[in-house]
N, C-alpha and C positions, 0 to 999 in steps of 0.2 A: 557469444554466438549460440548458446544453448537454447534460447527461446526460438530462434529461427530454425534450428535443427529439428526441434519438436514439431513446429508447424509444418515443415516440409514432410516429415514422416507421416503426420496425420493426413495431410493432403494426398500423399501418394497412396495411402491405404484406402482412402475414400474412393479413389479412382479404381483401385484393384477390386474393391467390393462391387463396383459396376460391372467389371469383367466377369467376376465370379457368378453374378446373377444370370449372365448369358451362357456360361459354360456348362455343357452337358457332361454327364458321367463318363461318356466314351471319348471325351476330348474334343467333341465337335462343337461348332458354333451355329447359330441360326442361319447364317449365310455361307454357302460353299464358294468362297471367294478368297484367293490367296491374299488379297489386299486386307482382309479382316483377320487373317491368321498370323501373320509374320511378326507383329509387334508384341502381343500380349505375353509371350512366354517369358521374356526377360523380367518384366515387373512382377509377374506372379511368383517367380523364383525369388526375387529380391524381397518380397513381402513374406516369405516363408511358406508359401503354398507349393511345396516341392512336388507332391503327388499330382496336383492339378496341372502344374507346369509341365511335368514329365509326360502326362497323358496327352496334353495338348501338343507337345512336341512330336510325339510318336504319330498322332493322328495327322498332323501337318505333313510329316514325311510320307505317310501312306497316301495322302490325297494329292500331293503336289510334286514330289521328287521324281525326276526323270532319269532314265538310264545314263544320259550324257552328263549328269551331275548338276543339272540346273533345277530350279523350282519354277513350275508353270501351272496355270490353270489347264483344264482339259482342252480348251480351245487354243492353247499355246501362248496366251497372254500372261502378263505378270500381275494379274488381278484386274479389277474393273477401273482403276484410276489411270490417269494419263502420265503421271510423273515416272513411276517405275517402268512403264512401257516404253517411253520415248526419251527419257533423260537420265535414268540411272537404273538400268535393268538388274544390276547386282544388289540393289538395296534390300529386297526381301531376303536374299541369301545371307547377307551379312547379319541382319537382325536374328535370323533363326540360328545361325552359327554361334553367335554370342550367347543366345539362350542355352544352346546345347553345352557350350563351354562352362557356363555358370552352373548348370546342372551336373557337370562332370560326366556327361555322356559323350565321351571323346570319339566313339565310333561315328556318330552323326557329325560331330564337329570336324573330324578328318574328312569325311565324305564331302561336306560342303566346302571346306577349304580347298580340297583337290579340284572340285568343280569350278571354284572361283579362279584358280590358277590356270586350269586347262582351257576354260572358255573365255575368260575375261582379261587375263593378264597378258600384256604385250611385252615380250622379252626385249624387243628392240628399243622401245621408247621408255619402258619401265613405268607403265601406267595401266589403268583399268579402262577397258572399252566401255563407253557409255551404253552401247547396244551390242548384244551378241546375235540377236535374231531380228529380222529375217535373214540378215547376213552379218558377218563380223564387221562391225563399223570401225573406221579409223578416226573416230572422235573419242576424246578422253577428257573426263571432267574431274574437278577437284573433290566433289562429294564422294564419287566412287572411289577415288584414290584414298581419301581420308578414312572412309569406313573400312576399306580393305586393309589399310595399314593397321588399324585397331584390331581387326579380326585375325590377321596373319602374324601379329607381333610375337605371339608365343608359339607359333607353328613354323614360321619361316621368316625369321628376323631380317635376313639379307634382302628378301623381297619387300618387306615392310619398309626398310630403309630406302630402297629404290623409289618406292611410292612417296616417301617423305622428300626425297630429292626432287621428284616431279612437282610436289607442292611448293617447294622453295623456288623452283624455276618459274612456276606460274605466278608466284608472288611478284616477281620482277617484271612480268609482262602486263604493264598497266600504264595509264596516264592519269591526269588529274581529274578526268571526267568519268571513266568507266573502269570497272574491274571485270575481266573476262574469266569465266570459269571453265571454258572448253578449249582444248588444243587439238590440232590435227597433225597428220604426218605430211611432210617432215615437220618437226616441231615448230608450230606457229599458232598464235591465238587466233580465234575466229574474228573476222571483221564485223563491224557493227551491222552492215547490211545483211550478213548471214545470220547474225544473232536475232534480228527482228523476226526471222522465221521460227525462232525457238525462244520464247520469252523466258525460259529458265536459264539462259546462257550468260546473263550479265547483270551487273548492278551499276546504276547511274548515280554517282556521287552528287551530281549537280541537282538532282531532283529526288532526294531521299523521301520515302513515304511508306505507308503500311504495306503497299504491294511489292516492295523490293524483297529479294530472296537473300536475306542476311545469313542464312545457314551456309552460304558459300564461305563465310569467314569462321563460323563457329566450329564446324566439323574439322577443317584442317588445323585449327588452333589446338583442339583437343588431341588429335592424332600426333601432331608434332611434339606436344608436351609429353605424351605417353612414351614415344620412342626416345625422347631425351632422357626420360627416367630410366629406360632400359639400357641405354648406351652411354650416357653421360656426355654426349656430344653437344656442346653449347650452341652450335648452329641451329639445332632443332628447337631449343628453347627460345632463341632469338626469333626464329621463324614463327613460333607459336604466338609470341607477343606481337609480332608485326601484323599477323592476321587479325588479332584482336584489336590492335590500334586502328586498323582499317575499318573494322566494325564500328568502333567508337567515333571515327571521323564522320560517320553518317548522321550523327547527332541524335536528338531525342526520338526521332522516328524509329531508329533501330531498336531502342529500348521499349518500344510499344508496338511490336510487330509479331504476329503469330509464328513466323518462321525463325524467331530469335531464341527458341528453346535450346538449341544447340550452343548458342553463344552464352546462354545462361549457365550451362554446364562448363563451358570454357572459362568463364569468369571465375568460377569457384576453383577450378584446377589451378589457374594462374595465381589466384590469391593464396592457395595452399603453398604453392612453390615459391612465391616471391614475398608475400606479405604486403604487397603494394596496395595502398588505399583505393586506388582507382578501380581495381578489380573487385574489391569488396563493395564499393558503391554501385558499380554496374550490376553486380550479383543481386544486391538487395532491391534495386530498382526493378530488375526483371522478375524477381520473386513476387514483388507487389503486383506487377502486371498480370502474371499468370494466376496468382491466387484470386485476384478479383474476377478473372474470367471463369473460374471454376464454380460450378453450381453445387447445390446441396447433395445431389445424387452422384457426384464425382465426375460428371461430364463437363464439357467446356463450351461456352457460347462466346466466341471472340467478338470484339466490338463491331466488326464489319459484317457479322453473320445474323441471320434470322432463324427462327425455329425450324423452318422448312429446309434449311441447309443441313440439318443434322440427320443425314441418312446413315444407315449402318456403316457404310464405307467411311464416311466422314468421322463418325464417332470412333471407329477403330483406328483411324489415322491419328486422332488427337488424344484420346483418353490414355491408351497405354504408353504413348510416347511421352506425354507430360508427366505421367506417373513415374516413368523411368528417370526423367530429369530431376524430379523432386528427390528421388532416392539418391541419385548420383551426387547432387549438390549437397545433400545432407551428409553424405560420406566425406566429401571433400572438405566441407567446413569443420567436420569433426576431426579431420586430420591436421588442421592448422593449430599449432600450439599458441595459446593466448599469452 
């Protein structure tokens, strides 16, 4: 696996160089948008640019942290994109919290974890609200739960386990055609008619294709595997494998989709833990896909995109995220004894 690890690290650093080119000495970026700020901290720190990552983290907190513990733009939005505003409002908070943890800046990590718990964690259902504003929503999704299980694992393991139990419960709520990512109170998955109002809410097994949101499987798979490693509870590992099997059941389209970067990471985690060949094969297939989409300057032009699509927000959505997955997968493959 050594040659793959080397390629992954080289590709990650290529994307980090793109970020560094934009980053100013005071930790600011050319666009004052939370959607551009929340992802780069983690890969910068992973690449060894600790001062730059720390400066960016502190600037991000100065710009976007609110007294109630949330991260918001000045107009109250979660950046200029639609996903973090309408479908997973805790997403920026989770990325910044993980960056702070990696930097060892536990004052900020604690502030953000407390904000996640106070604003987004529902004690009754044991899940994370999809939306906190304009009002506290009673919708709960698997990506929010998975991300926060990862974030809270070393801060509040009992809550992280509750989130994992929510993920296991969601895994059971499916049929042969759809996987539903959203639940409501009292616990029930959203009906198809409701999901059509929100295209982020479901995956259709019968019509897999590039537009499907395969990260619904990747994020929970990783979170469950991580909590398995912390607790030793086999049900979490089995749940992790079940989510990934659901991903694989979507066929070749899932291995060639921009949203499968999280499953890329999940495949490497499961390969390290189990040594099963199917996870290695999926990992290498996804690696090939993302490496081919990366350009010489470290940016990404996915097969369905044109040059005009690469707005600052889109670049800061793709480049730091895929840089992180390259680093994460390299670490996982390095941890698997040959």
